[in-house]
C-alpha atoms as one frame of an Amber mdcrd trajectory, in Angstrom:
protein
 -63.935  30.958   1.311 -63.572  34.083  -1.401 -61.032  37.037  -1.190 -62.246
  40.791  -0.936 -60.481  43.711  -0.963 -61.224  47.120   0.370 -60.253  49.879
  -1.707 -58.638  51.255   0.841 -56.683  48.074   1.220 -56.145  48.181  -2.138
 -54.563  51.700  -2.379 -52.274  51.309   1.477 -50.777  48.370  -0.666 -49.658
  50.550  -3.180 -48.761  52.885  -1.869 -46.389  50.565   0.529 -45.294  48.743
  -2.838 -43.889  52.739  -4.094 -42.869  53.717  -0.733 -40.566  50.308  -0.530
 -39.498  50.922  -4.334 -38.804  54.208  -4.148 -36.821  54.214  -0.336 -35.206
  50.904  -0.534 -35.390  49.539  -4.638 -36.844  47.385  -6.542 -35.621  44.012
  -5.076 -36.839  45.035  -1.410 -39.879  46.228  -2.746 -40.548  42.688  -4.618
 -40.245  40.880  -1.426 -42.971  42.964  -0.205 -44.909  42.210  -2.301 -44.380
  37.989  -2.325 -44.671  38.609   1.588 -48.220  39.927   1.205 -49.257  37.644
  -1.222 -47.998  34.405   0.731 -49.581  35.437   3.657 -52.994  36.131   1.594
 -52.920  32.950   0.964 -52.333  31.237   4.332 -55.280  33.620   5.615 -56.917
  32.043   3.233 -56.349  28.570   4.842 -56.285  29.631   7.937 -58.311  32.786
   8.518 -58.228  32.162  12.089 -54.683  32.711  12.486 -54.879  36.708  12.492
 -55.081  38.091  16.539 -58.388  39.157  17.195 -58.673  42.828  17.923 -61.108
  44.070  20.271 -59.478  47.779  20.613 -60.709  47.727  16.750 -64.281  48.627
  15.843 -66.217  47.190  14.060 -65.686  44.114  15.821 -63.938  41.432  14.488
 -60.997  42.440  13.025 -58.061  40.924  13.079 -54.549  41.690  12.641 -51.584
  39.294  11.367 -47.971  40.830  10.813 -46.461  40.404   7.125 -43.841  37.892
   7.829 -39.997  39.282   7.430 -41.805  42.997   8.152 -43.076  42.225  11.207
 -43.461  46.434  11.304 -46.307  45.995   9.215 -49.635  44.733   9.785 -52.597
  42.837   7.472 -55.809  43.939   8.952 -58.840  41.428   7.905 -62.044  40.453
   9.100 -63.924  37.311   8.136 -67.677  38.079   7.001 -69.333  34.363   6.464
 -67.632  32.965   3.450 -65.091  36.120   2.451 -62.203  37.060   3.753 -62.231
  40.876   3.248 -58.745  42.903   3.763 -59.006  45.855   5.044 -55.968  47.790
   5.727 -52.309  46.626   5.339 -50.298  49.554   7.456 -47.322  50.367  10.036
 -48.161  48.622  13.162 -46.770  51.799  14.518 -49.609  53.790  14.131 -52.371
  55.371  15.949 -54.014  52.147  14.854 -57.688  53.055  16.469 -57.703  56.525
  15.289 -56.743  54.658  11.746 -59.817  52.386  11.705 -62.512  52.738  14.198
 -63.508  55.889  11.443
């Protein structure tokens, strides 16, 4: 399986790392970064683990909670042999409005 990042995912990731750095300090920011890296490794091995989101378009979007940061969700799709990372957002947002654009 190959890994692909959307530019929006990259922006989300940078925004959240900076948010944790500015509001909680470098230790939490680094912990968040590490959790994302570990989650990506897990999903590369077992991409079907994420919850299939029938409420989101296009079809095939899955989400998985970030360990130790359960209010944050990583959104992705499996496209052939690619794991495509779409978004990384707070789960309490209006997700259909955010992802169905």
